[in-house]
N, C-alpha and C positions, 0 to 999 in steps of 0.2 A: 145645405145652407149653413148648418152649424160649423162644418169643416171650413167653409169659406170665411165665416166670421172669425174663427180661431186663427186662420191663416193670415187674415188682415191684421189681427191684433199682434201677431208675431212680427209682421212687416213694420208696423208702427213702432213696436218696441225696439226693433233693430235700428230704425231711422232715428229714434229718440236717443238711443245710446251712442250712435255715431255722432249726432249733433253735440251731445254733452262731451264726448271725447274730443271733438274738434275745439270746443270752447276751452276744455282743459289744456290742450296743447297751446292755444293762443295765450291763455292766462299764464301758463308756465314760462312762456317766452314773450311776455308783454312788452319788454323793452325793444325786442327785435321786430315785433309785429304791431307796434303802436299805431301805425297808419291804418293798417287793415282793421284793427280793433275799433278805431274811431269811426270808420265807414260803417261797420256792422252795427255799432251802438246807435249811430244816427239813423240808420235804416230802420232799426227796430222801433225807435221812438216815433219816427214818421209813420210806421205801420200802425201804431196805436191810434194816432190822430186820423189817419186815413180811414181806418175801420170805423171810428166814431163818426166821421163825416159821411161814410157810406150808410151807417145806421140811419142817419137823417135823410140823406138824399136818395140812396138806392133802395132802402127798405120802407121808408115812410113817404117818399115823394116830395119832401120839402127841400127846396134849393136854398141853402144858406151859405153865405160867404163871410161869416164872422169868426172863422176858426182862429185867425191870428189874434183877435181880441181876447178870446177865452184862453188861448195859450199864454198870452201876456199876463192875464190875471193869475193863472196858475204858476207861471215862472216867477213872478215877483213875490207871490205869497211864499213859495218855497225858499226863495233867496233870502227874504227878510227873516224867516223863521229858522234858517239853518246856518247863516253866517255866524261863526264863533263870536261870542260876546267880546272877547279880547281883541278881535280884529276889526270891530265896527268903527272905532275911531279913525282908522286908516282908510275906511271906505267912505264914511260920511265926513270927510275932512273939510268940506266947504261951509255948510250951514249946521253941521252936527246932526244928531239923530233925535227923534221925538222921544221924550221920557217914557211914553206909554209902551214903546216897543224896544227900548234900549236893552232890557235884560230878559226879554222873552226868547227862549231857545227851545227847539223841538228836534227830535230825531227825524231823519228825512222821510221815513215811512209815514209818520203822523203828519208831517208837513204836506206830503202829497195828498193825503185824505182831506185835510183842511183846504188845500188848494182846489181840489175837485168840488168840494161842497160850496166854496165861495163862488167858483165859476158857475155852478148849477144854480145858486141863489140869484146871481145876477141874471142868468138866462130866464129864470122863472119870472123875474120882474119885467124884463124887456119883451118876453114872449107874449105877455098880455096884449100889448098893442100890435106887435109886428106879425104875429101868427095869424092875424085876421087878413093879412095880405097873401097874395098868391104869386107863384112863379117868379118872374123877373123882379117884381116889386118887393117881394120878400128878400131876394138876393141883394138888391140895392140897399134896403133898410139895414140888413145885417152887416153889409160892407161898411155902411156909414157908422154903425155902432163900433165896428172894429177900429176905425180911424179915430173915433171919439175916445175910446179907451187908451189908444196910443198917445193922443194929445194930452189926456189927463195925467198919464204916467210921467210924461216929459215936462209937465207944467212946473214952473219954479215954486209955486205955492205948496207943492208936495215934496219939496227937496228933502225935508226931514224924515220922510217916509220912503219914497221911491228913489231918492237922490237925484231926481230930475234927469237932465240930459247926460249926467255923468255916469249913470248906470250903476250896477252893483257887481262887485267882484268878491274874490275869496270864498266863493260858494264851494262847500265840500263836494268832491266828486264821488262816483260810485266806488264802493270798497273793492269790488272785483267784477269781472265780466258776467259771472253767474247771477249776481244780484240784478244787474241791468236787464239781462234777458229774462230773468225770472219775473220781474215786475211787469215787463212788457207782455210776456206770455200770459200772465194772470189777468191783465186788463183785457186782452183780446179774448181769452177764454170766457170771462164774465159777459162780454158782449155777445159771444156766440150762444151762450146759454139763454140770454135774454131774447135774442132773435128767434130761437127755437121754442120759446115759451108761448103761452097764450097772448102775452103782450106783443110779442113779435108777430104773431098771426094777425093781431089787430092792426099793427103798423102796416103790414103788407096789404090788408084790406083797404086801408086809406089810400095807399099808393095806386091800387088797381082801379077803384071807383068809389069816390067819396059819397055819392048819392046812394049807392047800394049799401055801403057801410053804415050810413046813417039810417037807412031803412031797416037794417038788421039790429038797430038799437045802440050803436056805438056813439058815444059822445065825441064828436070830431075834435072840438077844441081841447078837450081833456087829454086825448091821446096824442094830439100834436104837441101840446105843452109838455107832456111826459117824455116824448121822444126828443124834444128840443133840450130839455133839462138833462136827460141821461147822456145825450151826445155831448153836451157842454161839460158835464162832469168829467168824462174821460178825456175830452180835449184839454181841460184844465190840468188834469193829471199828466197828460202828454207834455204840456208846457212846462210843468214842474220837472219832469224827467229831462227835458231839453236844457233847463237851467242847471241841473246837476251835471249833465254831460258837458256843457260849455264852460261852466264854472265862472263865467262873467257874462252879464247881459246888459242891454240898454234898450231903449224904445225902438231903435232902428232895426233890432233883431226881428221885430214882429210887424214888419211892413206888409202891405198888400201882397207883395211877391211871395211871402210865406204861404198865404192862403191859396194862391194860384199854384204853387208847387204841390200842395196837398190835393187840390182839385185835379191836377195833372196825373198824380198817382192813382186816384180813384178812377178816372176815365180810362187810363191806360190799362189798369188791372181789370176793369169791368164793373160798371155800376150795378150793384146788387150782388156782388161776390166778395166775401170776406177774404177768401184765398187770393183772389185777384188783387185786393188792396195790399196784402202782405207782399206778394210777389212784385207788384208795381213799386212799392216803397224801396225794396232792395235793388231793383233794376235801375230806377231813376237816380237814386243816391249813388250807387256804385258806378253807373254809367258816366255820370258827370265827373267823377274823380278819375276814372280810368282813361278818360279822353283828354286829360290835362296835357299830354305831350304835344297836342296840336297847338297849344298856346306858346310853345317854345320854338325859336327859330330853327329851321332845318337847312343845313348846307350839304349839297351833293356836288362833289368834284369842284369845289370852290364857288359854286353857284348857290345863292340863297333863294330858297323857294319862297315867293312873296306871300303866299296864302297863310303860311305858318307864322302866326303872330297872336298876340293877346286877343282873346274873344273868338278866335276861329273854332275853338272847342265847342262853343254853344251852337255854332252854325252846323257842325257835324252832328251834334246831339239832336238838334231840331229836325234835320233830314232823316235821321234814324227813327225818330218818333213818328214822323209823317209816314215813313215806310211801314211801321208797325200798324198804325191806324188804318192804312189802306188795305192791309191784309186781314186785320182783325178789327172790323168796324165797330164791334160791340166790346172791344177790349180783349185782352189776352184770354180771360176766363169767361167773358160774357156775364151771364147770371149763374154760372155753374160753380161748384165747389170741388176741391180736390178729392179724389177717391182712388183707391188702388185699382178698382175696376176700370175707371176712366183712363188711368195711366197705362194699364195693360192693353186696352183697345187702341190707344194712341200708338204704342210701340208696335202692335201687330199690324196697324194700318200703314206703317212707313214703307214696307216693301211694295205693297199694291200701289201706293202713291208714286213711288219711283218708277214702277213699270208703266203707269199711265203717262208720266212725263216723257219717258223714253219713246213710247208709241207715238205720242203727239209730235215729238221731234222728228221721228222717222217719217211721219205723214207729211210734215212740212218740207222735208228734204225731197220727197217724191214729187 
């Protein structure tokens, strides 16, 4: 057993060094691989938000659709606190900036913490009424909250704070690729530690059976509120990371479609699997980008293929998603997490699966 553990530690160290080396190569050639770097950074940020949503939906059993709203709170908080003071006149050029925030400036790491705390504070307030709802009603209530936040951000009355519908720009970007991935990895690691703690076990008990959990002495509302607040904290941090990545944001960035994208990642990866959420984030984000050639006209021998046009990429992407869901009805990982043992079993099972398929084909031919 000890030999196995030490062997797995070596595998993990090798994989980690390989990943760090890959990031180093990309960073050293950032001008050449800027497109690939942008895909990886966006995927990592979506992974943080997806894991935070899974913490609430997959591990606690609360179906919330307010992720875009909390991301908006985090993004605007980080943007307001990190835009250089000297550049703010060019950003707030319509109505000017409120004197209270005109000279406030924070390093991005502090701004991210403040963004998460502000999102968590708002979640604590709205959680009091909405967490008494269940299932679809909770989803509808949080979805409505998300749209309310977006409407407030775009309101002309807040032009001096949020710059209204004009959005915010000149947001400082990540210093390098290591900082971006380091922050995302830290957020995911903290959520993993939480899920494996006594609080995580309490969340899972709520998911399995609320009546039994209450009979065991758990305060249902307290743990629901705690899960909602923690999930919103990391969602707010994810929104702040997205603002740093994009460097310019507006209220349209945080539409309902953003929440649906995160939900798609969670479902595709596996509800109740952190590894699945991370894998799903990279697959969905990279898949959409790599299929862009379907949006461009295709001419073969002077004949233009009619299907290759703007928007066809999403048709192909949707078909691929349907195929994945048909074969993996509980998502790619289900409720499982990555392990070297599981990877070894999967590799060893490939030859036997191929043999079964060949036998089945021979039987059909006969």
